[in-house]
C-alpha positions, 0 to 999 in steps of 0.5 A: 390780096384777096384778104383785101377785096370788097364784099362782093367784088369779083377776083381779077388777078390769078394771085386773088383767084388762088388766095380765095380758093384757099380761103374757101378750102381752109373753111371747108376743111374746118367745117368738116373737122368741126363736124367730127369734133361735134360728133366725137363729143355727142359719143362722149356723153350728156356733159359734152352735148353743149360743146358738141352743138357749139362745134355744129353752130361754127361749122355752119358759120363757115357756110363752106360746105354744099347743101348736103352736107350742111343738112347734115350739120343742122340735123346733127344739131337737131339731135343733140338739142333733142338729146338736151329737151330743147325741142323748138330748136331741134324743130327749127335745125330740122326743118333748115336740115329738110329746106336744104336737102329734102332727102335728108329722112333722119331730119324729117325722123328729128323733126317729128320726134320734136313736134311729138314733144311739143304735142304738135301731133298733127305735125309729128304725123306728116314729117312722119309720112313725109319721111316714109315717102322718102324711104318706105323702109324706114322702121324708126319712122313707122314705129314713131307715126303708131306712137303719135297715133296712140297719142292722138287717140288717147287725146281724142278719149280723154277730150270727149264731150260729157255724156247728156246724163251725167250733168256733175261730169262725174263719169269723166275719163279720169275717173271712172274705173272697171270692175268685175264680180269675184267669187260668188255665183251659182254652180251648174249640175254635170246635167246642166253642164252636158245639156249646155255643152251638147246644145244644137246636138242629137243628143241635146234632145236625150232626156236622160243626159246624167240625170243618174249622176245629178250634181248634188251641188245644183242650184247652189251658190258657188263660193270661192272665198269662204262665203264672201265675194268681192269686186275686181278692178280690171286694168282696161289695157288688159284684153276681155280673153285674158280676164275671162280667164281668171278662175274667180270670174264667174260669167252669168250667160254673158260677161258682165262688168260694172263700169263706176265713177270715183266722184259718184255717191254711189261708189262708196256703197259699190267698193264696200259691197253695200250694193248688191246686183240685182238677181 
């Protein structure tokens, strides 16, 4: 019987050959059943994830499936390890899946996800690019690649060298804030507004523009908050266009923002209004 054959020996009789084929078929059937059971357990939720991993591991250990199907098993186990936060294991499983079947696009995606979680950004981007090379239409990989690029940019911004004049390191990325001045400015007369609007046209040279309706407020301070100006903190993720649309943002010819450090001695005077911009 094949069960009593020595390891590495070849079957010599028809009975031994038939026994080996039956054992192989049984192992293949068992592996496929374990794979399906693992898939069902994943669908049931987080508390079943460890059991799902156990099923995939048992299926892999049968060593009965072809490279493609075994690659799927490793990729599935990587998926569950990602869900559990086992990023190193997820990466290892994804790598094994890729080795067995280099066209396994899901394995590239899961390898990239694991690398991103491990802050291995160069490796994560490489897996994304390799996956897109296999499947140029894969939107999940393209979206993940953008996330990786964004995280790389954030880290590069945070790790910039200190400014030569900032010996106290007050102006680090986490300490600076952006403000604009609101509620204080100079109202223009209708005559001046028209002159600026018509600048560059023939009408701009007409001396009598608006003279008969000179604005009484010409040169007088504009105040939208009963006589007090204030600093408004800017969310730096907003666009300049959105900020300029604020009704209380008075633009002195060009948009002006003030960058201050929470760690500087100047910050308290600035935020309490003791400092004003030079006229």
